[in-house]
N, C-alpha and C positions, 0 to 999 in steps of 0.2 A: 661342984659346977653346975652351972645351970643348963636347962633343956637347950637353949639356942647355942650354947658352946659345943655341946657334943652333936648337933647336926652338922656343923661345919666340916668334920673330919671325913675324908674320902672313905668309900665303902671298898673293901678289898675283896676281890673275886679269886676263888682258888679253884684252877681248873684241873678237872681229873684227866688223869692219862688215858689215852683210847687203847681199849683192849686190842691185843694182835688176833689177826684173823688165823683160825686154825687151818692148816694145810690139809685136813682130812683126820682121817682115821690114825696117822703116824704120832709117834711121839716124839717128832724132832723139834717140837717148841714152836711148828708153822713156818719153818725154812723152807726155800724152793730147792728141788733138787738140781745139781750142777748140770748144764748142758753138754751132751756129747759134741767133739769135734766133728766139722763136715768133712766127709770123705771125697776124694777127688778120684774120678775115674781112672783106670788103668790104661796102659798103652794099646791094650789090644782092643779094649772099647774104642778107643779114638781111632785107632786104625778101622774098625769096621765103619764107624760113622763117616771117616773120610772117604773109605771105598764107595759107600753108599751114596753120599755126595756127588763122588765124581762121576760114577754110573749113571746117576740122574741127568747130570749136566750134559754127559756123552750121549744119552738117548734123546735128550732136548736138540742139540747139534745136529744128530742123524736125522731127526724129523724135519729140522729147518733145511739141512742140505736136499734131502729127499724132495721135499716141498718146491724148493727154488728148482732144483733140477727137472721136477716135473712140468714145472710152469715154462722154463726155456724151451722143453722138449715139445710141449703143447704148442708154444709160439711158433718155432720153427717149422713144424710140421703144417700148422695153418698157412704160414708164409709160403711154403712149397706148392700147396695145394692151390691156394690164391694165384701163384705164378703160371700154373699149368693153366687153370682157367682162363688166364688173360691171353695165353699162347694160342690156347683153342679159338678164343673169341676172333683175335687179329687174323690169324690164318684162316679161318672160315670165311671171314669178311673178304681176305685178299682173293681165295678162290671163288667164291659165288658172285660177289658183287664186282670183282674186277675182271678175273679170268673168264669165267663163263660168259658174261655180258661182252667181253671185248669179242670173243670169237664168234658169237651170234652177229655182233655188228658187222665184222669183216666178212662174214660167210653170206650176209646180206647186203655186202657193199655196192655190187651193181644196182641197187635199187636205192641206195641212200644218196649216191652222187656225191656233191660237194658238201653235203651236210655229215659225211662220215668223218670228216678230220674234226668238226665241233664235237661231235660224240664220244669220239676217241679221246680228245682231250679233257672231256669230263670225267673220265673213267683215269685218266693219268693223274688228275687231281687227287682222286679216292685213292690212288696207288701211293702216291706221296703221302697222304693224310695216315694210311696203314701204318707206313715207315715211321713218321712223327710218333705215332699212337705209341708205338713198340719201344722208342727210346724213353719213355717216360714211365716205363713198368718199374714197379718196386721188386728188383732183382736180389732174389737171396743170394749170399756168397757162393754157395756151392752149383747156383745154376747159371754163373758168369760165362761158362765155357758155351752152354747151350745159347744165352743170348747173344753172343756175338755172331754164331752162327744163325740166328733167326733175322739179326738185323742184316748179314748178308743177303739172307733169301729175299726179302722184301726190298733191298737196295737194288738188287738185280731185275727185279720184277718192275720198280719204278722207273730204272734207268732204261729198260727196253720201251717202255710205255712212252717216254719222252722222245726218243728216237725213232719209233714206228710212227707217231701222231706228226713229227716233223717231216717225214718223207712221204707222207699220202698225199699232200697236193701234188706233188713231182711225179708220184708213181701214176696218178691219174691222167696225165699228159699224154705227150707223143715223144717218140725218137728215143736216141739214145739216154737221155736223161732221165727218161721213165723207166727204162729196163733197168739204168743202175739203180733207181731208186727202189723198184721192185725187188731186186737182189739183195739191197740192205735190209729191206723189210723182213725177206726171209731168213738173213743172217743174224738179226736181231731176236727172231724166234729163239735161237738158241739160249738166249738169256733166260727165257723162260723155263727151257728144259733143264739147264743147269741149276735154276733155283729150286725145281721139283727134287733133283739128286742132290743137294746139300740138306734139303729139309729132311729127306727120308735116311739118308745116309747119316746126318749129324745131329741135327736139332732133335728129332723125337727120340733117337737112342739115347743122347746125353741126358734129356729130360727123365727117361725112363730109369736110367742108371743111378741118377741123383735120388729120385723116389726110392728105389729099391735099398740103396744104401742107409738111407734114413728110415727104414721099416714102413715107409707109407704105402698103404694099400689100396685097393678100389677106386684107383684114379684111371680114366680114358685118357689115352693120349691122342690127339688129334692127327689124321693122316692130313696129306696135301697132295693136290693134282691140280695144277694151274693149267697146264698144257695138255689137252685131253688126245690130241691127233699131230702126230709128228709129220704129217704130209705138208704141215705149214712151214717145214724146212726146205720145200721147195719153190723155187722162184714161179714155176709154172702153175704150180698149185695156188700160190698167192696171188698171180696175176688173174686168174679166172675168180677166183673168191672176191676179188673187190672191183672187179670189173675193169682193170687195166687193159686199154686196147693194144699198148705198145709194150706191155712189160715182160711178157715171156721172152725169154732168150731165145735166140736162134740154135737150134741144134739139128743135126741131119737126121731124118726118120730113119727106121730101122728097114732093111731091105724088105721086099714084098708088097703085097696090096696093103691099102689102108682106108677105112672109110666105113660109114653105117648108113642105114636104110631105113626111113620111117616107116613103120608097119600099122600102127592104128593109134587112135586117140578117142578116148571116151569121158563121160561125165555121168558117174554113177553106173546105172544099167544102159545108158543111153550111149552106143558109138556112134562117133559123128561121121557123117559123109562130107567127101569134100565139094567144096563149091562146084556148081551152084544150086546144088542141094541144099534146101532151107533145113536146120536144125533148130529145134527148140530146146531151151534148158532153164529151169525155173532159177530165178535170181535171187540168189541168198549170198550170206557172208562165209559160207563153207563150201562154194563152188571149187572144186578140185579136179584138174585134168589128170587122167590116168594115160601115161605116155609109154607105147611099146616101140622099141626099135632093134634092129640087128646089127650086130658086128659082122660085116661082110667082107673084112679083109683076112689077111694072114697073119696078123700081128694083135696082141692084147693091147689095148689102148686104156691109158689112165685120164683122170680128170674130163670126162667127156660132159659139157655143159648143153642144157635143154632149155629152150627158152618158151615161154606162152605169152604171146601179145594181142590184149584187145583192144581193138578200135571202134569205138561206136560215138554215141550223142555226146558223151561225158569226156573226162579226162583218159587219156590212154592208161591201160594197166599192163605193166611187164611182172613177170615173175619167173624166175630161173630156179634150177636145182643142178647141182654137180654128180654124176655118176662116178665114184672113183676109180672104177674098172670095169671094162667089157672084155668078155673073151672072144677070141678069134672063132666065128661061125656061129656065135651063140645070140640068143635075144637078151635083150635087158628092159628092166622097167623102172618107171620113177613115177611119184605121185608130186603134182605141182599144185599147190592151193594159191588160189588169187591173193588170199588175204584180204579182201574187201568185197562189197556187194558189186557187180557190174551194173553198168546202167540199163534202165528198161528198153528195150527195143532191138533193132538190129544192129549187130556188130560183126566186124571181122575179126576171125581169130585165125592167128597165124603161130604155128608150132614149127620149131627149127631144131635140129639137133647140130650143134656147132661142127664144123670141118676140125677134122685132126691133122696133125703135121704128115705130110706126104700123101693126103687125099686127093686124088685127081677126078672124080665124080661126085659131084655134091647136088645134083637136081633131085636126088631121090631123099635128098636130108629134110626136106621141109614140105608144108603143105598149108593150104588155107581152107577155113572153114567159114560158111556164112552161118551165125547163130542168131537167134531171135532169143533174147533173155526176157522170160514172162515174171509174172508178180505171182 
């Protein structure tokens, strides 16, 4: 066979078997040890794990519930406090801006004239606004009873304001119609008195009870006093305060003597002497006449009106005060400020203690003084 014939035969490669890895120092011929079977947890372990899981879940639920409850409780407390603040605001406004302003106006009614009704009507609008404002409050459920009584309080006041304002023009007139109007005004003052009773007896106690039941402390509950003087329930007092000439009802006087006598009039340290003596008084905005008079009758007298009138080069100035009561045989005093600066120069000052029912002698009730008001 030639050389080329031999090169055509394929070359056979004999593979050597791979040696097996030794498993270590054992004599097992390199075989792996058999695996141990997986052990399942016993029932006791499972129950322990379940109990722990339930405990954790229960704890989370308690935390969530307490958190929600705390939020709800805080929200309720804030709501109750906010309502109490709203009530304090509206009732303070009613007492101060309506009640006090009204009785100041009526008490100086004789100086206001026909402007009195206009000014009282403005206060009536303020009373209506207080009632409307209260109806818009965010009222917690527990405060519903207090809210109902609060609205009644404010409605009583607004209703009385409307009726009084409507009767004022007639009351300042003459005749029986004027007397009837004055009596109606005095009767409508009962609304104010009733509103004070409702607030004190129902609104304030209900608010306090609700706050106490909810454990809310540190809250100031507003008081209310719309009508400060029950003398306004008297038609006679009303007529004198508003300057009604025919408004006081006719009633027979008590038996015995009635009347007063003017004793003295002074300005500061200067006791005035009747005309024709000339008195000098500095003209300031604080000129005040101190009037002393005596009850010379056998009866105590109520609602005694004293008037000071200054007539000079300018507009006539009139100022009045009412003494609630004088005692039989005793002196009474009253300070009457003019409320404005008198005109410079000579003026005639008339001081009059109004006659009371049953008074026969009136020439000693008045006096005229010549006064030069100086700079």
